[in-house]
Backbone atoms as SQL, in Angstrom:
CREATE TABLE atoms (id INTEGER PRIMARY KEY, chain TEXT, resi INTEGER, resn TEXT, atom TEXT, x REAL, y REAL, z REAL);
INSERT INTO atoms VALUES
  (1, 'A', 1, 'SER', 'N', -4.680, -49.137, 16.795),
  (2, 'A', 1, 'SER', 'CA', -5.663, -49.086, 15.981),
  (3, 'A', 1, 'SER', 'C', -6.834, -49.635, 16.098),
  (4, 'A', 2, 'LEU', 'N', -8.104, -49.715, 15.562),
  (5, 'A', 2, 'LEU', 'CA', -9.180, -50.466, 15.652),
  (6, 'A', 2, 'LEU', 'C', -9.056, -51.994, 15.296),
  (7, 'A', 3, 'LYS', 'N', -8.507, -52.783, 16.296),
  (8, 'A', 3, 'LYS', 'CA', -8.514, -54.176, 15.877),
  (9, 'A', 3, 'LYS', 'C', -9.214, -55.006, 16.696),
  (10, 'A', 4, 'PRO', 'N', -9.460, -56.171, 16.536),
  (11, 'A', 4, 'PRO', 'CA', -10.127, -57.039, 17.456),
  (12, 'A', 4, 'PRO', 'C', -8.711, -57.687, 18.173),
  (13, 'A', 5, 'ASP', 'N', -9.174, -58.006, 19.717),
  (14, 'A', 5, 'ASP', 'CA', -8.193, -58.492, 20.453),
  (15, 'A', 5, 'ASP', 'C', -6.841, -57.228, 20.600),
  (16, 'A', 6, 'ASN', 'N', -7.132, -56.324, 20.713),
  (17, 'A', 6, 'ASN', 'CA', -6.002, -54.930, 20.933),
  (18, 'A', 6, 'ASN', 'C', -6.527, -54.701, 22.382),
  (19, 'A', 7, 'LYS', 'N', -6.780, -55.237, 23.331),
  (20, 'A', 7, 'LYS', 'CA', -7.053, -54.658, 24.551),
  (21, 'A', 7, 'LYS', 'C', -6.336, -53.871, 25.257),
  (22, 'A', 8, 'ASP', 'N', -4.965, -54.202, 25.247),
  (23, 'A', 8, 'ASP', 'CA', -3.914, -53.626, 26.168),
  (24, 'A', 8, 'ASP', 'C', -3.546, -52.062, 25.533),
  (25, 'A', 9, 'TRP', 'N', -3.388, -52.043, 24.197),
  (26, 'A', 9, 'TRP', 'CA', -3.417, -51.124, 23.525),
  (27, 'A', 9, 'TRP', 'C', -4.465, -49.955, 23.467),
  (28, 'A', 10, 'LEU', 'N', -5.650, -50.369, 23.451),
  (29, 'A', 10, 'LEU', 'CA', -6.812, -49.766, 23.518),
  (30, 'A', 10, 'LEU', 'C', -6.640, -49.171, 25.107),
  (31, 'A', 11, 'THR', 'N', -6.806, -49.898, 26.122),
  (32, 'A', 11, 'THR', 'CA', -6.875, -49.690, 27.685),
  (33, 'A', 11, 'THR', 'C', -5.507, -48.307, 27.711),
  (34, 'A', 12, 'ALA', 'N', -4.429, -48.773, 27.151),
  (35, 'A', 12, 'ALA', 'CA', -3.217, -47.396, 27.300),
  (36, 'A', 12, 'ALA', 'C', -3.614, -46.497, 26.613),
  (37, 'A', 13, 'SER', 'N', -4.224, -46.488, 25.689),
  (38, 'A', 13, 'SER', 'CA', -4.592, -45.027, 24.914),
  (39, 'A', 13, 'SER', 'C', -5.754, -44.467, 25.685),
  (40, 'A', 14, 'PHE', 'N', -6.620, -44.967, 25.885),
  (41, 'A', 14, 'PHE', 'CA', -7.700, -44.521, 26.943),
  (42, 'A', 14, 'PHE', 'C', -7.257, -43.878, 28.287),
  (43, 'A', 15, 'VAL', 'N', -6.196, -44.467, 28.977),
  (44, 'A', 15, 'VAL', 'CA', -5.679, -43.951, 30.245),
  (45, 'A', 15, 'VAL', 'C', -5.090, -42.644, 29.956),
  (46, 'A', 16, 'ILE', 'N', -4.020, -42.803, 28.798),
  (47, 'A', 16, 'ILE', 'CA', -3.451, -41.552, 28.078),
  (48, 'A', 16, 'ILE', 'C', -4.396, -40.068, 28.093),
  (49, 'A', 17, 'MET', 'N', -5.312, -40.563, 27.471),
  (50, 'A', 17, 'MET', 'CA', -6.521, -39.522, 27.030),
  (51, 'A', 17, 'MET', 'C', -7.223, -39.318, 28.205),
  (52, 'A', 18, 'GLY', 'N', -7.428, -39.812, 29.223),
  (53, 'A', 18, 'GLY', 'CA', -7.985, -39.391, 30.506),
  (54, 'A', 18, 'GLY', 'C', -7.174, -38.737, 30.949),
  (55, 'A', 19, 'MET', 'N', -5.729, -38.777, 31.263),
  (56, 'A', 19, 'MET', 'CA', -4.812, -38.012, 31.881),
  (57, 'A', 19, 'MET', 'C', -4.722, -36.852, 31.307),
  (58, 'A', 20, 'CYS', 'N', -4.636, -36.930, 29.864),
  (59, 'A', 20, 'CYS', 'CA', -4.571, -35.260, 29.097),
  (60, 'A', 20, 'CYS', 'C', -5.662, -34.465, 29.109),
  (61, 'A', 21, 'MET', 'N', -6.790, -35.221, 28.899),
  (62, 'A', 21, 'MET', 'CA', -7.981, -34.432, 29.026),
  (63, 'A', 21, 'MET', 'C', -8.553, -33.920, 30.713),
  (64, 'A', 22, 'THR', 'N', -8.691, -34.594, 31.113),
  (65, 'A', 22, 'THR', 'CA', -9.087, -34.492, 32.628),
  (66, 'A', 22, 'THR', 'C', -8.440, -33.067, 33.165),
  (67, 'A', 23, 'PRO', 'N', -7.194, -32.530, 33.287),
  (68, 'A', 23, 'PRO', 'CA', -6.916, -31.480, 33.640),
  (69, 'A', 23, 'PRO', 'C', -7.412, -30.130, 32.849),
  (70, 'A', 24, 'THR', 'N', -7.852, -30.733, 31.585),
  (71, 'A', 24, 'THR', 'CA', -8.363, -29.380, 30.829),
  (72, 'A', 24, 'THR', 'C', -9.694, -29.105, 31.009),
  (73, 'A', 25, 'MET', 'N', -10.337, -29.961, 31.686),
  (74, 'A', 25, 'MET', 'CA', -11.913, -29.514, 32.298),
  (75, 'A', 25, 'MET', 'C', -12.228, -28.005, 32.958),
  (76, 'A', 26, 'PRO', 'N', -11.321, -27.760, 34.330),
  (77, 'A', 26, 'PRO', 'CA', -11.531, -26.321, 34.455),
  (78, 'A', 26, 'PRO', 'C', -11.079, -25.312, 33.826),
  (79, 'A', 27, 'VAL', 'N', -10.180, -25.681, 33.016),
  (80, 'A', 27, 'VAL', 'CA', -9.691, -24.590, 31.936),
  (81, 'A', 27, 'VAL', 'C', -10.836, -23.923, 30.976),
  (82, 'A', 28, 'THR', 'N', -11.552, -25.335, 30.614),
  (83, 'A', 28, 'THR', 'CA', -12.843, -25.049, 29.671),
  (84, 'A', 28, 'THR', 'C', -13.941, -24.566, 30.144),
  (85, 'A', 29, 'PHE', 'N', -14.151, -24.885, 31.701),
  (86, 'A', 29, 'PHE', 'CA', -15.142, -24.132, 32.473),
  (87, 'A', 29, 'PHE', 'C', -15.225, -22.715, 32.492),
  (88, 'A', 30, 'ALA', 'N', -13.939, -22.377, 32.960),
  (89, 'A', 30, 'ALA', 'CA', -13.490, -21.048, 33.169),
  (90, 'A', 30, 'ALA', 'C', -13.717, -20.279, 31.587),
  (91, 'A', 31, 'CYS', 'N', -13.294, -20.711, 30.880),
  (92, 'A', 31, 'CYS', 'CA', -13.502, -19.932, 29.283),
  (93, 'A', 31, 'CYS', 'C', -14.552, -19.769, 29.149),
  (94, 'A', 32, 'GLY', 'N', -15.473, -20.958, 29.317),
  (95, 'A', 32, 'GLY', 'CA', -17.029, -20.678, 29.086),
  (96, 'A', 32, 'GLY', 'C', -17.601, -19.753, 29.872),
  (97, 'A', 33, 'VAL', 'N', -17.508, -19.650, 31.209),
  (98, 'A', 33, 'VAL', 'CA', -17.910, -18.896, 32.012),
  (99, 'A', 33, 'VAL', 'C', -17.708, -17.452, 31.456),
  (100, 'A', 34, 'GLU', 'N', -16.175, -16.892, 31.377),
  (101, 'A', 34, 'GLU', 'CA', -15.816, -15.735, 31.048),
  (102, 'A', 34, 'GLU', 'C', -16.438, -15.480, 29.649),
  (103, 'A', 35, 'CYS', 'N', -16.877, -16.169, 28.740),
  (104, 'A', 35, 'CYS', 'CA', -17.338, -15.900, 27.488),
  (105, 'A', 35, 'CYS', 'C', -18.869, -15.590, 27.621),
  (106, 'A', 36, 'THR', 'N', -19.188, -16.303, 28.718),
  (107, 'A', 36, 'THR', 'CA', -21.061, -15.903, 28.343),
  (108, 'A', 36, 'THR', 'C', -21.622, -15.499, 29.624),
  (109, 'A', 37, 'TYR', 'N', -20.569, -14.730, 30.115),
  (110, 'A', 37, 'TYR', 'CA', -20.966, -13.430, 31.365),
  (111, 'A', 37, 'TYR', 'C', -21.673, -12.515, 30.504),
  (112, 'A', 38, 'PRO', 'N', -23.041, -12.102, 31.313),
  (113, 'A', 38, 'PRO', 'CA', -23.288, -12.181, 32.576),
  (114, 'A', 38, 'PRO', 'C', -24.137, -13.671, 32.869),
  (115, 'A', 39, 'VAL', 'N', -24.328, -14.375, 31.974),
  (116, 'A', 39, 'VAL', 'CA', -25.263, -15.810, 31.985),
  (117, 'A', 39, 'VAL', 'C', -24.429, -16.430, 33.421),
  (118, 'A', 40, 'ASP', 'N', -25.394, -17.300, 34.263),
  (119, 'A', 40, 'ASP', 'CA', -24.590, -17.746, 35.420),
  (120, 'A', 40, 'ASP', 'C', -23.562, -18.645, 35.108),
  (121, 'A', 41, 'GLU', 'N', -22.749, -18.891, 35.940),
  (122, 'A', 41, 'GLU', 'CA', -21.808, -20.092, 35.746),
  (123, 'A', 41, 'GLU', 'C', -22.548, -21.258, 35.640),
  (124, 'A', 42, 'GLU', 'N', -23.229, -21.860, 36.421),
  (125, 'A', 42, 'GLU', 'CA', -23.782, -22.840, 36.478),
  (126, 'A', 42, 'GLU', 'C', -24.416, -23.431, 35.174),
  (127, 'A', 43, 'ILE', 'N', -25.463, -21.946, 34.457),
  (128, 'A', 43, 'ILE', 'CA', -25.797, -22.697, 33.290),
  (129, 'A', 43, 'ILE', 'C', -24.790, -22.522, 32.154),
  (130, 'A', 44, 'SER', 'N', -23.604, -21.985, 31.735),
  (131, 'A', 44, 'SER', 'CA', -22.780, -22.184, 31.109),
  (132, 'A', 44, 'SER', 'C', -22.070, -23.364, 31.009),
  (133, 'A', 45, 'THR', 'N', -21.599, -23.922, 32.489),
  (134, 'A', 45, 'THR', 'CA', -21.309, -25.071, 32.594),
  (135, 'A', 45, 'THR', 'C', -21.720, -26.191, 32.663),
  (136, 'A', 46, 'GLY', 'N', -23.318, -26.263, 32.743),
  (137, 'A', 46, 'GLY', 'CA', -24.320, -27.304, 32.535),
  (138, 'A', 46, 'GLY', 'C', -24.247, -27.437, 30.904),
  (139, 'A', 47, 'LEU', 'N', -24.446, -26.514, 30.143),
  (140, 'A', 47, 'LEU', 'CA', -24.416, -26.423, 28.884),
  (141, 'A', 47, 'LEU', 'C', -23.096, -27.190, 28.453),
  (142, 'A', 48, 'LEU', 'N', -21.778, -26.549, 28.623),
  (143, 'A', 48, 'LEU', 'CA', -20.714, -27.352, 28.320),
  (144, 'A', 48, 'LEU', 'C', -20.789, -29.040, 28.451),
  (145, 'A', 49, 'MET', 'N', -21.206, -29.430, 29.816),
  (146, 'A', 49, 'MET', 'CA', -21.310, -30.432, 30.241),
  (147, 'A', 49, 'MET', 'C', -22.443, -31.438, 29.237),
  (148, 'A', 50, 'SER', 'N', -23.324, -30.881, 28.968),
  (149, 'A', 50, 'SER', 'CA', -24.378, -31.339, 28.381),
  (150, 'A', 50, 'SER', 'C', -24.069, -31.525, 27.090),
  (151, 'A', 51, 'SER', 'N', -23.604, -30.470, 26.448),
  (152, 'A', 51, 'SER', 'CA', -23.050, -30.620, 25.029),
  (153, 'A', 51, 'SER', 'C', -22.190, -31.800, 24.684),
  (154, 'A', 52, 'GLY', 'N', -21.032, -31.867, 25.689),
  (155, 'A', 52, 'GLY', 'CA', -20.325, -33.064, 25.706),
  (156, 'A', 52, 'GLY', 'C', -20.611, -34.137, 25.750),
  (157, 'A', 53, 'ASN', 'N', -21.694, -34.321, 26.253),
  (158, 'A', 53, 'ASN', 'CA', -22.064, -35.665, 26.579),
  (159, 'A', 53, 'ASN', 'C', -23.437, -35.982, 25.341),
  (160, 'A', 54, 'PHE', 'N', -23.773, -35.099, 24.503),
  (161, 'A', 54, 'PHE', 'CA', -24.712, -35.589, 23.503),
  (162, 'A', 54, 'PHE', 'C', -23.819, -35.875, 22.388),
  (163, 'A', 55, 'THR', 'N', -22.690, -34.934, 22.440),
  (164, 'A', 55, 'THR', 'CA', -21.682, -35.315, 21.277),
  (165, 'A', 55, 'THR', 'C', -20.899, -36.654, 21.612),
  (166, 'A', 56, 'GLY', 'N', -20.729, -37.234, 22.732),
  (167, 'A', 56, 'GLY', 'CA', -20.030, -38.158, 22.815),
  (168, 'A', 56, 'GLY', 'C', -20.971, -39.452, 22.591),
  (169, 'A', 57, 'ILE', 'N', -22.327, -39.503, 23.012),
  (170, 'A', 57, 'ILE', 'CA', -23.101, -40.294, 22.489),
  (171, 'A', 57, 'ILE', 'C', -23.526, -40.303, 21.223),
  (172, 'A', 58, 'ALA', 'N', -23.635, -39.495, 20.428),
  (173, 'A', 58, 'ALA', 'CA', -23.592, -39.228, 19.102),
  (174, 'A', 58, 'ALA', 'C', -22.498, -40.034, 18.119),
  (175, 'A', 59, 'MET', 'N', -21.000, -39.787, 18.735),
  (176, 'A', 59, 'MET', 'CA', -20.091, -40.367, 18.384),
  (177, 'A', 59, 'MET', 'C', -19.917, -42.131, 18.491),
  (178, 'A', 60, 'ILE', 'N', -20.482, -42.583, 19.945),
  (179, 'A', 60, 'ILE', 'CA', -20.469, -43.910, 20.027),
  (180, 'A', 60, 'ILE', 'C', -21.400, -44.548, 19.308),
  (181, 'A', 61, 'PHE', 'N', -22.625, -43.982, 19.146),
  (182, 'A', 61, 'PHE', 'CA', -23.557, -44.782, 17.845),
  (183, 'A', 61, 'PHE', 'C', -23.061, -44.381, 16.636),
  (184, 'A', 62, 'GLY', 'N', -22.083, -43.725, 16.137),
  (185, 'A', 62, 'GLY', 'CA', -21.847, -43.500, 14.783),
  (186, 'A', 62, 'GLY', 'C', -20.459, -44.269, 14.552),
  (187, 'A', 63, 'LEU', 'N', -19.692, -44.705, 15.568),
  (188, 'A', 63, 'LEU', 'CA', -18.396, -45.328, 15.312),
  (189, 'A', 63, 'LEU', 'C', -18.896, -46.548, 15.593),
  (190, 'A', 64, 'ASP', 'N', -19.827, -47.066, 16.482),
  (191, 'A', 64, 'ASP', 'CA', -20.395, -48.350, 16.409),
  (192, 'A', 64, 'ASP', 'C', -21.064, -48.894, 14.905),
  (193, 'A', 65, 'ALA', 'N', -21.880, -48.037, 14.762),
  (194, 'A', 65, 'ALA', 'CA', -22.508, -48.226, 12.904),
  (195, 'A', 65, 'ALA', 'C', -21.380, -48.513, 12.375),
  (196, 'A', 66, 'LEU', 'N', -20.152, -47.811, 12.233),
  (197, 'A', 66, 'LEU', 'CA', -19.341, -47.872, 11.140),
  (198, 'A', 66, 'LEU', 'C', -18.380, -49.346, 11.457),
  (199, 'A', 67, 'ILE', 'N', -18.119, -49.396, 12.804),
  (200, 'A', 67, 'ILE', 'CA', -17.130, -50.552, 12.898),
  (201, 'A', 67, 'ILE', 'C', -18.265, -51.646, 12.616),
  (202, 'A', 68, 'THR', 'N', -19.658, -51.690, 13.128),
  (203, 'A', 68, 'THR', 'CA', -20.213, -53.052, 12.683),
  (204, 'A', 68, 'THR', 'C', -20.311, -53.398, 11.344),
  (205, 'A', 69, 'ALA', 'N', -20.690, -52.185, 10.592),
  (206, 'A', 69, 'ALA', 'CA', -20.489, -52.354, 9.069),
  (207, 'A', 69, 'ALA', 'C', -19.495, -52.513, 8.074),
  (208, 'A', 70, 'HIS', 'N', -17.939, -52.310, 8.896),
  (209, 'A', 70, 'HIS', 'CA', -16.891, -52.626, 8.461),
  (210, 'A', 70, 'HIS', 'C', -16.305, -53.509, 9.398),
  (211, 'A', 71, 'PRO', 'N', -16.344, -54.637, 9.621),
  (212, 'A', 71, 'PRO', 'CA', -15.925, -55.635, 10.413),
  (213, 'A', 71, 'PRO', 'C', -14.700, -56.097, 10.187),
  (214, 'A', 72, 'HIS', 'N', -13.830, -55.971, 8.819),
  (215, 'A', 72, 'HIS', 'CA', -12.811, -56.608, 8.597),
  (216, 'A', 72, 'HIS', 'C', -11.274, -55.335, 8.887),
  (217, 'A', 73, 'PHE', 'N', -10.672, -55.386, 9.514),
  (218, 'A', 73, 'PHE', 'CA', -9.495, -54.463, 9.665),
  (219, 'A', 73, 'PHE', 'C', -8.224, -54.600, 8.945),
  (220, 'A', 74, 'THR', 'N', -7.978, -54.427, 7.658),
  (221, 'A', 74, 'THR', 'CA', -6.962, -54.760, 7.049),
  (222, 'A', 74, 'THR', 'C', -5.860, -53.096, 7.455),
  (223, 'A', 75, 'THR', 'N', -6.286, -52.343, 7.377),
  (224, 'A', 75, 'THR', 'CA', -5.195, -51.310, 7.581),
  (225, 'A', 75, 'THR', 'C', -5.945, -50.430, 8.774),
  (226, 'A', 76, 'ILE', 'N', -5.439, -49.257, 9.192),
  (227, 'A', 76, 'ILE', 'CA', -5.709, -48.256, 10.017),
  (228, 'A', 76, 'ILE', 'C', -6.935, -47.522, 9.527),
  (229, 'A', 77, 'TRP', 'N', -6.839, -47.063, 8.469),
  (230, 'A', 77, 'TRP', 'CA', -7.579, -46.095, 7.904),
  (231, 'A', 77, 'TRP', 'C', -9.136, -46.959, 7.223),
  (232, 'A', 78, 'ASN', 'N', -9.889, -47.206, 8.074),
  (233, 'A', 78, 'ASN', 'CA', -11.319, -47.515, 7.788),
  (234, 'A', 78, 'ASN', 'C', -12.157, -46.439, 8.092),
  (235, 'A', 79, 'PRO', 'N', -13.520, -46.636, 7.899),
  (236, 'A', 79, 'PRO', 'CA', -14.520, -45.491, 8.096),
  (237, 'A', 79, 'PRO', 'C', -14.602, -44.956, 9.555),
  (238, 'A', 80, 'ALA', 'N', -14.467, -45.944, 10.278),
  (239, 'A', 80, 'ALA', 'CA', -14.614, -45.135, 11.982),
  (240, 'A', 80, 'ALA', 'C', -13.388, -44.243, 12.415),
  (241, 'A', 81, 'SER', 'N', -12.469, -44.803, 11.676),
  (242, 'A', 81, 'SER', 'CA', -11.145, -43.870, 12.040),
  (243, 'A', 81, 'SER', 'C', -11.024, -42.492, 11.352),
  (244, 'A', 82, 'LEU', 'N', -11.586, -42.725, 10.021),
  (245, 'A', 82, 'LEU', 'CA', -11.936, -41.172, 9.536),
  (246, 'A', 82, 'LEU', 'C', -12.835, -40.542, 9.843),
  (247, 'A', 83, 'LEU', 'N', -13.855, -41.043, 10.645),
  (248, 'A', 83, 'LEU', 'CA', -14.923, -40.276, 11.319),
  (249, 'A', 83, 'LEU', 'C', -14.269, -39.400, 12.412),
  (250, 'A', 84, 'PHE', 'N', -13.564, -40.408, 13.149),
  (251, 'A', 84, 'PHE', 'CA', -12.917, -39.765, 14.074),
  (252, 'A', 84, 'PHE', 'C', -12.005, -38.725, 13.925),
  (253, 'A', 85, 'ILE', 'N', -11.140, -38.855, 13.070),
  (254, 'A', 85, 'ILE', 'CA', -9.733, -38.191, 12.810),
  (255, 'A', 85, 'ILE', 'C', -10.692, -37.021, 12.096),
  (256, 'A', 86, 'GLY', 'N', -11.840, -36.921, 11.281),
  (257, 'A', 86, 'GLY', 'CA', -12.599, -36.021, 10.613),
  (258, 'A', 86, 'GLY', 'C', -13.089, -35.056, 11.638),
  (259, 'A', 87, 'THR', 'N', -13.626, -35.548, 12.543),
  (260, 'A', 87, 'THR', 'CA', -14.318, -34.493, 13.759),
  (261, 'A', 87, 'THR', 'C', -12.911, -33.925, 14.534),
  (262, 'A', 88, 'LEU', 'N', -11.972, -34.519, 14.839),
  (263, 'A', 88, 'LEU', 'CA', -10.864, -34.546, 15.665),
  (264, 'A', 88, 'LEU', 'C', -10.165, -33.119, 14.961),
  (265, 'A', 89, 'ILE', 'N', -9.896, -32.986, 13.935),
  (266, 'A', 89, 'ILE', 'CA', -9.159, -32.422, 13.329),
  (267, 'A', 89, 'ILE', 'C', -9.417, -30.887, 13.001),
  (268, 'A', 90, 'PRO', 'N', -10.691, -30.570, 12.471),
  (269, 'A', 90, 'PRO', 'CA', -11.459, -29.302, 12.782),
  (270, 'A', 90, 'PRO', 'C', -11.489, -28.837, 14.179),
  (271, 'A', 91, 'ALA', 'N', -11.930, -29.681, 15.088),
  (272, 'A', 91, 'ALA', 'CA', -12.270, -29.064, 16.560),
  (273, 'A', 91, 'ALA', 'C', -10.644, -28.585, 16.782),
  (274, 'A', 92, 'LEU', 'N', -9.864, -29.078, 16.682),
  (275, 'A', 92, 'LEU', 'CA', -8.351, -28.830, 17.209),
  (276, 'A', 92, 'LEU', 'C', -8.400, -27.498, 16.403),
  (277, 'A', 93, 'ILE', 'N', -8.306, -27.574, 14.958),
  (278, 'A', 93, 'ILE', 'CA', -7.928, -26.079, 14.542),
  (279, 'A', 93, 'ILE', 'C', -8.910, -25.140, 15.004),
  (280, 'A', 94, 'ILE', 'N', -10.242, -24.775, 15.336),
  (281, 'A', 94, 'ILE', 'CA', -11.150, -24.158, 16.031),
  (282, 'A', 94, 'ILE', 'C', -10.464, -23.689, 17.423),
  (283, 'A', 95, 'VAL', 'N', -10.187, -24.747, 18.313),
  (284, 'A', 95, 'VAL', 'CA', -9.615, -24.507, 19.412),
  (285, 'A', 95, 'VAL', 'C', -8.247, -23.546, 19.376),
  (286, 'A', 96, 'GLN', 'N', -7.632, -23.854, 18.230),
  (287, 'A', 96, 'GLN', 'CA', -6.203, -23.306, 18.385),
  (288, 'A', 96, 'GLN', 'C', -6.498, -21.583, 18.040),
  (289, 'A', 97, 'PHE', 'N', -7.413, -21.451, 17.057),
  (290, 'A', 97, 'PHE', 'CA', -7.437, -19.937, 16.784),
  (291, 'A', 97, 'PHE', 'C', -8.569, -19.113, 17.510),
  (292, 'A', 98, 'TYR', 'N', -9.203, -20.052, 18.568),
  (293, 'A', 98, 'TYR', 'CA', -10.104, -19.379, 18.888),
  (294, 'A', 98, 'TYR', 'C', -10.011, -18.206, 20.272),
  (295, 'A', 99, 'ARG', 'N', -10.078, -16.946, 19.898),
  (296, 'A', 99, 'ARG', 'CA', -9.722, -16.235, 21.194),
  (297, 'A', 99, 'ARG', 'C', -11.319, -15.290, 21.999),
  (298, 'A', 100, 'GLY', 'N', -11.762, -15.998, 22.546),
  (299, 'A', 100, 'GLY', 'CA', -12.754, -15.707, 23.220),
  (300, 'A', 100, 'GLY', 'C', -12.853, -14.385, 24.175),
  (301, 'A', 101, 'PRO', 'N', -14.171, -13.588, 24.179),
  (302, 'A', 101, 'PRO', 'CA', -13.655, -11.944, 24.948),
  (303, 'A', 101, 'PRO', 'C', -13.777, -12.194, 26.338),
  (304, 'A', 102, 'TYR', 'N', -13.000, -11.932, 26.964),
  (305, 'A', 102, 'TYR', 'CA', -13.249, -12.041, 28.668),
  (306, 'A', 102, 'TYR', 'C', -14.330, -10.865, 29.099),
  (307, 'A', 103, 'LYS', 'N', -15.507, -11.235, 29.216),
  (308, 'A', 103, 'LYS', 'CA', -16.731, -10.485, 29.596),
  (309, 'A', 103, 'LYS', 'C', -16.687, -10.361, 30.887),
  (310, 'A', 104, 'ARG', 'N', -16.416, -11.353, 31.828),
  (311, 'A', 104, 'ARG', 'CA', -16.493, -11.225, 33.241),
  (312, 'A', 104, 'ARG', 'C', -15.287, -10.302, 33.758),
  (313, 'A', 105, 'LEU', 'N', -14.301, -10.686, 32.980),
  (314, 'A', 105, 'LEU', 'CA', -13.238, -9.955, 33.542),
  (315, 'A', 105, 'LEU', 'C', -13.159, -8.273, 33.090),
  (316, 'A', 106, 'ASP', 'N', -13.642, -8.286, 31.870),
  (317, 'A', 106, 'ASP', 'CA', -13.856, -6.676, 31.919),
  (318, 'A', 106, 'ASP', 'C', -14.691, -5.904, 32.299),
  (319, 'A', 107, 'ALA', 'N', -15.844, -6.530, 32.701),
  (320, 'A', 107, 'ALA', 'CA', -16.791, -5.810, 33.729),
  (321, 'A', 107, 'ALA', 'C', -16.274, -5.501, 35.435),
  (322, 'A', 108, 'GLU', 'N', -15.368, -6.712, 35.594),
  (323, 'A', 108, 'GLU', 'CA', -14.740, -6.363, 36.928),
  (324, 'A', 108, 'GLU', 'C', -13.615, -5.087, 36.834),
  (325, 'A', 109, 'ARG', 'N', -13.139, -5.270, 35.608),
  (326, 'A', 109, 'ARG', 'CA', -12.190, -4.048, 35.611),
  (327, 'A', 109, 'ARG', 'C', -12.732, -2.679, 35.798),
  (328, 'A', 110, 'ALA', 'N', -14.035, -2.639, 34.682),
  (329, 'A', 110, 'ALA', 'CA', -14.928, -1.733, 34.523),
  (330, 'A', 110, 'ALA', 'C', -15.396, -0.996, 35.994),
  (331, 'A', 111, 'HIS', 'N', -15.776, -1.985, 36.675),
  (332, 'A', 111, 'HIS', 'CA', -16.680, -1.925, 37.829),
  (333, 'A', 111, 'HIS', 'C', -15.441, -1.441, 39.077),
  (334, 'A', 112, 'MET', 'N', -14.044, -1.785, 38.864),
  (335, 'A', 112, 'MET', 'CA', -12.816, -1.388, 39.828),
  (336, 'A', 112, 'MET', 'C', -12.530, 0.131, 39.148),
  (337, 'A', 113, 'ASN', 'N', -12.662, 0.250, 38.016),
  (338, 'A', 113, 'ASN', 'CA', -12.407, 1.735, 37.684),
  (339, 'A', 113, 'ASN', 'C', -13.423, 2.722, 38.192),
  (340, 'A', 114, 'LYS', 'N', -14.430, 2.143, 38.053),
  (341, 'A', 114, 'LYS', 'CA', -15.618, 3.108, 38.267),
  (342, 'A', 114, 'LYS', 'C', -15.447, 3.576, 39.924),
  (343, 'A', 115, 'GLY', 'N', -15.112, 2.471, 40.876),
  (344, 'A', 115, 'GLY', 'CA', -14.973, 2.738, 42.189),
  (345, 'A', 115, 'GLY', 'C', -13.563, 3.583, 42.291),
  (346, 'A', 116, 'LEU', 'N', -12.624, 3.221, 41.384),
  (347, 'A', 116, 'LEU', 'CA', -11.334, 4.207, 41.638),
  (348, 'A', 116, 'LEU', 'C', -11.973, 5.755, 41.606),
  (349, 'A', 117, 'ILE', 'N', -12.614, 5.862, 40.464),
  (350, 'A', 117, 'ILE', 'CA', -13.135, 7.282, 39.776),
  (351, 'A', 117, 'ILE', 'C', -14.149, 7.998, 41.054),
  (352, 'A', 118, 'ASP', 'N', -14.708, 7.077, 41.336),
  (353, 'A', 118, 'ASP', 'CA', -16.074, 7.862, 42.413),
  (354, 'A', 118, 'ASP', 'C', -15.267, 8.030, 43.682),
  (355, 'A', 119, 'GLY', 'N', -14.203, 7.170, 43.974),
  (356, 'A', 119, 'GLY', 'CA', -13.324, 7.986, 45.335),
  (357, 'A', 119, 'GLY', 'C', -13.691, 6.617, 46.639),
  (358, 'A', 120, 'VAL', 'N', -14.429, 5.550, 45.805),
  (359, 'A', 120, 'VAL', 'CA', -14.859, 4.402, 46.639),
  (360, 'A', 120, 'VAL', 'C', -13.874, 3.460, 47.003);
C-alpha cells in the first residue's frame, strides 16, 4: 500500500513487477511487428517504447499530484490507488481479448505458396 516508511514492501513490489514485466517485452514487440506489417520493425517498436514512456510519465505526474493532494493514508483505497487500479483493469481486459492479425506471417505464407505454385 502507499504508506510512508514502507520502503521494504515497495522495493519488493518493484522487484517482482520488473521480474514479471521484463520477459513480456520481446513478446509485445513481436506482436506489434506482426500487427503493423509492412511497417518497418524499428518504427513499430519505437512507437511502442515511446507510447510506454509517455504513459509512464503521465502516470508519474498524475500519481504524484494525487498523493500530494491526499497525504493521509488511512486505508489502501485512496485516489492514487484508484487511478492505478482504474487504468490497470481496463488495460488487462483489453489485452485478454485482443486477437490481432498476423500480417507478416500471412504475407510469408502467401509468398511461400506462390513459390510452390510457380515451382520456385
